[in-house]
C-alpha positions as CSV (number, residue, x, y, z in Angstrom):
1,M,130.1,21.2,119.9
2,D,131.2,19.3,116.8
3,F,127.9,20.4,115.2
4,W,128.7,24.1,115.5
5,N,132.2,23.5,114.1
6,K,130.5,22.4,110.9
7,I,128.1,25.3,110.6
8,T,128.4,28.1,108.2
9,F,125.9,30.8,107.2
10,A,124.8,31.7,103.6
11,N,123.6,35.2,104.6
12,P,125.7,36.2,107.6
13,E,125.0,39.9,107.0
14,L,121.5,39.4,108.3
15,F,122.9,39.0,111.8
16,Y,122.9,42.8,111.9
17,F,119.1,42.5,112.6
18,L,120.0,41.2,116.0
19,M,120.7,44.8,116.9
20,V,116.9,45.2,117.0
21,L,117.0,43.4,120.4
22,I,118.7,46.4,122.0
23,P,115.8,48.8,121.6
24,M,113.4,46.0,122.6
25,I,115.3,45.5,125.9
26,V,115.6,49.2,126.6
27,Y,111.8,49.7,125.9
28,Y,110.9,46.8,128.1
29,Y,113.1,48.1,131.0
30,F,111.6,51.6,130.9
31,K,108.1,50.3,130.5
32,Q,108.5,48.1,133.7
33,S,110.1,51.0,135.6
34,S,107.1,53.3,134.8
35,L,104.4,51.0,135.9
36,R,102.2,52.4,138.6
37,P,99.6,50.5,140.8
38,S,96.0,51.0,139.8
39,I,94.7,50.6,143.4
40,R,96.3,52.5,146.2
41,F,96.5,51.5,149.9
42,S,97.7,53.5,152.9
43,N,99.5,50.5,154.2
44,I,100.8,47.5,152.2
45,E,102.5,45.5,154.9
46,I,99.7,43.0,154.8
47,F,100.5,42.3,151.1
48,E,104.2,41.8,151.8
49,Q,103.3,38.9,154.2
50,M,101.1,37.2,151.6
51,P,102.7,34.3,149.7
52,R,103.6,35.3,146.1
53,S,102.0,33.6,143.2
54,Y,104.1,31.8,140.5
55,K,103.0,34.5,138.2
56,Y,105.2,36.9,140.1
57,Y,108.2,34.8,139.4
58,L,107.3,34.4,135.8
59,R,106.4,38.0,135.1
60,H,109.5,38.5,132.8
61,L,109.1,35.1,131.0
62,L,107.0,36.4,128.2
63,F,109.6,39.0,127.2
64,V,112.4,36.5,127.4
65,L,110.4,34.1,125.1
66,R,109.9,36.9,122.6
67,I,113.7,37.7,122.6
68,F,114.5,34.1,122.0
69,A,111.9,33.8,119.2
70,V,113.2,36.9,117.4
71,S,116.8,35.7,117.7
72,L,116.0,32.3,116.4
73,L,114.1,33.6,113.4
74,I,117.0,35.9,112.5
75,F,119.3,32.8,112.7
76,A,116.9,31.0,110.3
77,L,117.0,34.0,107.9
78,A,120.8,33.8,107.9
79,R,120.5,30.3,106.5
80,P,122.8,28.1,108.6
81,Q,124.3,25.3,106.6
82,S,126.2,22.2,107.8
83,F,128.7,20.1,105.8
84,D,130.2,16.7,106.2
85,N,133.7,17.2,104.8
86,W,135.9,20.2,104.9
87,K,139.4,20.1,103.6
88,K,142.0,22.5,102.5
89,E,144.2,21.5,99.6
90,T,146.6,23.0,97.2
91,T,145.8,23.0,93.5
92,E,147.2,24.5,90.3
93,G,145.3,27.3,88.6
94,I,146.8,28.4,85.3
95,D,145.5,29.7,82.0
96,I,147.4,28.2,79.1
97,V,147.0,28.8,75.3
98,L,148.7,26.5,72.9
99,A,149.9,28.3,69.7
100,L,150.4,25.6,67.1
101,D,152.1,26.1,63.7
102,I,150.1,24.2,61.0
103,S,152.0,25.3,58.0
104,S,152.8,22.8,55.2
105,S,156.4,22.3,56.5
106,M,154.8,20.7,59.6
107,L,154.2,17.6,57.4
108,A,157.9,16.8,57.4
109,E,158.4,13.3,58.8
110,D,161.5,13.7,60.9
111,L,159.1,13.3,63.8
112,R,156.7,10.3,63.5
113,P,154.2,10.2,61.9
114,N,155.0,13.8,61.1
115,R,155.7,17.0,63.0
116,L,152.1,18.1,63.2
117,E,150.6,14.8,64.3
118,A,153.4,14.3,66.8
119,A,152.8,17.8,68.2
120,K,149.1,17.1,68.5
121,N,149.6,13.8,70.2
122,V,152.0,15.2,72.8
123,A,149.8,18.2,73.4
124,I,146.8,16.0,74.0
125,N,148.6,14.1,76.7
126,F,149.7,17.5,78.2
127,I,146.1,18.7,78.2
128,S,144.8,15.5,79.8
129,D,147.3,15.8,82.7
130,R,146.3,19.3,83.7
131,E,142.7,18.9,84.7
132,L,142.5,22.0,86.9
133,D,143.7,24.5,84.3
134,R,141.8,26.5,81.7
135,M,143.4,25.9,78.3
136,G,142.8,27.2,74.7
137,L,144.2,26.6,71.2
138,V,145.4,29.0,68.6
139,V,146.6,27.8,65.2
140,F,148.7,29.7,62.6
141,S,150.4,29.4,59.3
142,G,150.1,32.4,56.9
143,E,147.3,33.7,59.1
144,S,146.1,32.9,62.6
145,F,142.8,32.1,64.2
146,T,141.4,30.7,67.5
147,Q,140.5,27.0,67.3
148,C,139.3,26.9,70.9
149,P,139.0,29.8,73.5
150,L,140.0,29.2,77.1
151,T,137.9,26.4,78.6
152,N,137.8,23.9,81.4
153,D,136.2,21.4,79.1
154,H,139.3,19.6,78.0
155,A,137.3,17.0,76.1
156,I,136.1,19.6,73.7
157,L,139.6,21.1,73.4
158,I,141.1,17.7,72.6
159,N,138.4,17.0,69.9
160,L,139.1,20.4,68.3
161,L,142.8,19.8,68.4
162,K,142.4,16.4,66.8
163,N,140.6,18.0,63.9
164,V,143.4,20.5,63.2
165,E,145.1,19.9,59.8
166,S,147.6,21.6,57.6
167,G,146.1,23.6,54.7
168,I,142.9,24.8,56.4
169,I,144.3,28.3,56.2
170,E,146.7,30.1,53.9
171,D,150.2,28.7,54.0
172,G,153.2,30.5,55.5
173,T,154.6,31.0,58.9
174,A,153.2,34.1,60.8
175,I,154.8,33.5,64.2
176,G,154.0,37.1,65.3
177,M,150.3,36.8,64.4
178,G,150.0,33.4,66.2
179,L,151.6,34.8,69.4
180,A,149.5,38.0,69.2
181,N,146.3,36.0,68.9
182,A,147.3,33.8,71.8
183,V,148.1,36.9,73.9
184,N,144.7,38.4,73.0
185,R,143.1,35.3,74.5
186,L,144.9,35.7,77.8
187,K,145.2,39.4,78.3
188,D,141.9,39.7,80.3
189,S,142.6,36.5,82.3
190,E,142.7,36.9,86.1
191,A,144.7,33.6,86.6
192,L,147.8,33.8,88.8
193,S,149.8,32.4,85.9
194,K,149.2,33.1,82.2
195,V,151.2,31.0,79.7
196,V,151.6,30.6,75.9
197,I,153.3,27.5,74.5
198,L,154.3,28.4,71.0
199,L,155.4,25.6,68.7
200,T,156.8,26.2,65.2
201,D,159.2,24.6,62.7
202,G,160.1,27.7,60.6
203,E,160.9,31.3,60.3
204,N,158.5,34.2,60.4
205,N,157.7,35.2,56.8
206,R,154.0,36.3,57.0
207,G,151.7,38.5,59.0
208,D,151.5,42.1,60.1
209,V,152.8,41.6,63.6
210,A,156.5,41.1,64.3
211,P,157.3,38.3,66.7
212,L,159.3,40.5,69.1
213,S,156.5,43.1,69.1
214,A,154.0,40.4,70.1
215,A,156.5,39.3,72.8
216,D,156.6,42.8,74.2
217,I,152.8,42.9,74.3
218,A,152.8,39.5,76.1
219,R,155.3,40.9,78.7
220,T,153.0,43.9,79.2
221,F,150.1,41.6,80.3
222,G,152.3,39.3,82.4
223,I,152.2,36.4,80.0
224,R,155.0,34.0,79.9
225,V,155.9,32.4,76.6
226,Y,157.6,29.0,76.2
227,T,158.8,28.6,72.6
228,I,159.5,25.2,71.0
229,G,161.4,24.8,67.7
230,V,160.5,21.5,66.1
231,G,162.7,19.7,63.6
232,T,165.9,17.7,63.3
233,I,169.3,19.3,62.7
234,G,170.2,19.5,59.0
235,T,167.5,18.1,56.7
236,A,164.2,16.3,57.1
237,P,162.2,14.0,54.7
238,Y,159.2,15.9,53.3
239,P,156.4,14.3,51.2
240,F,155.7,15.9,47.8
241,Q,152.7,15.0,45.7
242,T,153.7,14.1,42.1
243,P,152.0,12.5,39.1
244,F,153.6,9.3,40.2
245,G,152.3,9.5,43.8
246,I,154.0,10.8,46.9
247,Q,157.8,11.3,46.6
248,Y,160.1,12.2,49.5
249,Q,162.8,14.7,49.3
250,Q,165.2,15.9,52.0
251,V,164.4,19.5,52.8
252,E,166.6,21.8,54.9
253,V,165.3,22.5,58.4
254,K,165.2,26.3,58.9
255,I,164.1,27.4,62.4
256,D,164.6,30.9,63.6
257,E,166.0,29.9,67.0
258,K,167.4,33.4,67.6
259,T,163.9,34.9,67.5
260,L,162.3,32.1,69.5
261,K,165.0,32.5,72.2
262,E,164.4,36.3,72.3
263,I,160.7,35.8,72.7
264,S,161.2,33.5,75.6
265,Q,163.7,35.8,77.2
266,I,161.5,38.9,76.9
267,T,158.6,37.1,78.5
268,D,160.6,35.3,81.2
269,G,159.9,32.0,79.5
270,K,162.2,29.3,78.1
271,Y,163.2,28.1,74.6
272,F,163.3,24.4,73.7
273,R,164.4,22.4,70.7
274,A,162.6,19.2,69.8
275,T,164.4,17.0,67.4
276,S,162.3,13.9,68.0
277,T,158.9,12.9,69.4
278,K,160.6,11.7,72.5
279,S,162.4,15.1,73.1
280,L,159.1,16.9,72.4
281,T,157.4,14.8,75.1
282,E,160.2,15.6,77.5
283,I,159.8,19.3,76.8
284,Y,156.1,19.3,77.6
285,Q,156.9,17.3,80.8
286,E,159.4,20.0,81.8
287,I,156.9,22.8,81.1
288,D,154.4,20.9,83.2
289,K,156.8,20.9,86.1
290,L,157.7,24.5,85.6
291,E,154.1,25.7,85.6
292,K,152.9,24.7,89.1
293,S,151.3,27.9,90.6
294,K,149.8,26.9,93.9
295,I,146.4,28.0,95.1
296,D,144.8,27.1,98.4
297,V,141.3,25.8,97.8
298,K,138.8,25.1,100.5
299,E,136.3,22.4,99.6
300,F,133.2,21.1,101.4
301,S,130.6,18.5,100.4
302,N,127.1,17.4,101.4
303,I,125.8,20.8,102.3
304,K,122.6,20.6,104.3
305,E,120.3,23.5,105.1
306,E,119.8,23.8,108.9
307,F,117.5,26.9,109.0
308,F,114.3,24.8,109.4
309,I,115.1,23.7,113.0
310,F,115.8,27.4,114.0
311,A,112.7,28.6,112.2
312,F,110.6,25.8,113.8
313,I,111.8,26.5,117.3
314,G,111.5,30.3,116.8
315,F,107.8,30.0,115.6
316,F,107.0,27.5,118.4
317,I,108.4,29.9,121.1
318,L,106.5,32.8,119.5
319,I,103.2,30.9,119.5
320,L,103.9,29.8,123.1
321,E,104.5,33.4,124.2
322,I,101.2,34.4,122.6
323,V,99.3,31.6,124.2
324,L,100.7,32.2,127.7
325,R,100.1,35.9,127.3
326,N,96.4,35.3,126.7
327,T,95.9,32.5,129.2
328,I,97.7,31.7,132.5
329,L,100.0,34.7,132.3
330,R,97.4,37.1,131.2
331,S,97.9,40.5,132.9
332,I,95.3,42.9,134.2
333,P,95.0,45.9,131.9
């Protein structure tokens, strides 16, 4: 009984072929009913007193064997499979795109070693902890491009994230373009939860797409946006290249918190302010807890094809029926 509890079929639709047994049985029944004796006698009482041969009792055996053979061959075609372990567990299934500001202001060193490197390091830990989610990476400054599309291969994503540097594209802060690009990567996703984590340290000053317009588009596609403003309150040390080497100056921190909060409100997300590497780490940990969409997943292992035994028995019975029909159970034409 335990064996049948572990059996499933790869082609269950082929069981419809079992319906062919119905016309076979009907045909056999009417054929038997229409049989007439070839030799007629005026009185058959003498035959009724004669002992009956074993062939009389086995007269329907050939048909029964054929029914069994056809049934078993259909079972074999349906490809029965057994498995050793079957479990039902709950996992997360979310598509997440990181939209990372790589403008020159991200080189400020109020977060160590600087804002960009701190953001990359914390994001890498976040990616590593979410093994079951598809994730992607969009970067932006004066323009925006996709560094990595949605993927389950987190090793590739992490390597691409490590290679991100400020200055690889035109400088500026195009928040709207970065968000729009991230939304474009998620709009066709069929995941239960679609999320953008947008991190910036400035104000939108470039790009053709307004941040709030991009937020409206995100809401249309059911995408939730978590916005993170990075930078201390007041001023931050920024490295300037001079003829005498790198010199540090205190630069005013300007983050458009009002716009970032509106983006998160429009998309049913949340706004965070990261003033240190520690607070940025805590923000990602909170997002990790917030985004826990549950999906029931059935898993089984060690799949084994079981059709051979059904096919073997079916062919054996079919051959047995043919042999019996032409030997000891041969009928008189």
